C-alpha positions in Angstrom: 28.0 -80.9 55.0 26.7 -78.0 56.9 23.7 -75.9 55.9 23.5 -72.3 57.3 20.4 -70.2 57.4 20.6 -66.6 58.6 17.7 -64.5 59.9 17.1 -61.3 61.8 18.1 -58.7 59.3 16.0 -55.7 58.5 15.7 -52.0 58.5 16.8 -50.1 61.6 17.5 -46.5 62.4 20.9 -45.3 63.4 21.6 -46.1 67.0 19.3 -49.0 66.9 19.9 -52.7 67.4 19.4 -56.0 65.6 20.2 -59.5 66.5 21.2 -61.9 63.7 20.9 -65.6 64.0 22.5 -68.4 62.0 21.1 -71.8 62.4 23.2 -74.7 61.3 22.1 -78.1 60.2 24.3 -81.1 59.7 26.9 -82.6 61.9 29.6 -81.5 64.3 28.6 -77.8 64.6 30.7 -77.5 67.8 33.8 -78.4 65.8 33.5 -75.4 63.5 34.8 -71.9 64.0 31.9 -69.6 63.1 32.1 -66.1 61.6 30.0 -63.3 60.4 31.1 -61.4 57.3 29.4 -58.5 55.5 29.5 -57.1 52.0 28.3 -53.6 51.3 27.4 -52.5 47.7 30.6 -52.0 45.7 32.8 -53.3 48.4 34.6 -56.6 49.1 33.2 -59.0 51.6 34.9 -58.4 55.0 35.2 -60.4 58.2 33.2 -58.7 61.0 33.7 -61.2 63.8 34.3 -64.8 64.5 34.2 -67.2 67.4 36.3 -70.3 67.6 35.0 -73.7 68.6 36.6 -73.0 72.0 34.6 -69.8 72.4 37.3 -67.2 71.7 36.1 -64.3 69.7 37.6 -61.4 67.8 36.2 -58.4 66.0 37.1 -56.0 63.3 37.9 -52.6 64.8 34.9 -50.8 63.4 32.5 -52.9 65.4 34.4 -53.4 68.6 32.2 -52.4 71.6 29.1 -52.5 69.5 28.7 -56.0 68.2 28.8 -59.3 70.1 29.1 -62.8 68.7 27.9 -65.8 70.6 27.2 -69.4 70.0 24.9 -72.0 71.4 26.3 -75.4 70.5 23.2 -77.2 71.8 21.0 -75.3 69.3 23.7 -75.3 66.6 23.2 -71.5 66.3 25.5 -68.5 66.2 24.2 -65.0 67.0 25.4 -61.5 66.3 24.0 -58.8 68.6 24.5 -55.5 66.9 24.0 -52.3 68.9 24.5 -48.6 68.2 24.2 -49.3 64.5 25.6 -46.8 62.0 24.9 -46.1 58.4 28.1 -47.8 57.4 27.0 -51.1 58.9 24.5 -51.4 56.0 25.4 -54.6 54.2 24.4 -58.1 53.5 25.6 -60.2 56.4 26.8 -63.8 55.8 27.4 -66.6 58.3 30.4 -68.8 57.8 31.3 -72.2 59.2 35.0 -72.9 58.9 36.1 -76.4 59.7 39.1 -76.6 57.5 41.6 -76.8 60.3 39.7 -79.8 61.7 39.2 -81.8 58.6 35.8 -80.3 57.9 34.7 -78.0 55.1 34.0 -74.3 54.7 30.3 -73.3 54.4 28.3 -70.1 53.8 24.8 -69.0 54.4 22.7 -67.1 51.8 23.0 -63.8 53.6 20.6 -61.4 55.3 20.3 -57.7 54.5 20.9 -55.2 57.2 20.0 -51.6 56.3 20.6 -48.7 58.7 18.7 -45.7 57.5 16.7 -42.8 59.0 
């Protein structure tokens, strides 16, 4: 079982930056692929970025060059650095721990709101 707690969301002006954190409790954090998803009002949840247990990351096209995912296995935490924020980045951001390929489970955080507004 993995419990995920996101933090760092808030209100920011266009062009600004935020850093989201997702702290995991439980065992074997390093064995999980970690991802950030987001869901805007009236839209489906979408994958923003993910980082494998080996450290390989990928991003959806709309955030490439602006967002950076990283993980600190010693702290059992994954981060999302968001720069050059745009109105369309407004959403609830969710942390995901995916261990299905390794015999673990699939876990979600409660979400943190990011609002980009002037």
